[in-house]
C-alpha angles and dihedrals in degrees: 000000000000118000117231120245121235119279120241089256091051091047090050090049091051094047090052090049092049090049090049091048091052093050089047091051092049093243129123113270086214093067104112098201095050092047089050089053091049093048093051091053093048092049093046090055090048095053092048092051117009091164089065088065097052128086126002096318116110096196095110097045093049092050093046094049091048091052091044091048090049092048091049092048091051091049093048089049088050089053093049091053091049094046090050090061089050092047101041116140089212091069118100116265089233131007093252101052131063092215110117126209089245091056089054091052101044131018117171091197096045124118125256091242091057093048091050089049092050096048091045087054093047091048087063090060129091111287089244091053090049091051091050091051092046090049094049091047089053090055100260123142121236090253089051090053089047093050094045092050094040090231126155117254090250092053092050093051089047089055092046094048090047089051091049089051092047090050091051090049088048088057092055093053095049 
């Protein structure tokens, strides 16, 4: 026996639910991977209890959206852990040196002259790049800087990567 596919109306309802779940979880509803994750959870809940989606009862939709939200949250947490590994300030600036990005930003044994030069160099960067450097020096994570400044995730990563490139350039001048 062949299973019927979703009708156009059902597909539209699932699409709307996926969009609402993404907004509720604070992620872009345009993110294809997260949309796919939410779709899978909603369809799984539908397969387990199709009667919960019929009539005026909202039992199935509530459960499906809760499951989809949890799955999207877990996927986003996984992404953040993966990105932290890529964005770690403990990583070497380049593969052939042992100097880390954090060592470039802050050196407790550094000289006053080097500190002044570094801050002068940073003061010539974009204000958001300066704020990122300041936050990281104060021990904040990139997510904390992003939340404090109310930046989007993309803008925070732009500022971080720009800071990283500036620090690599700073190494070349010294």
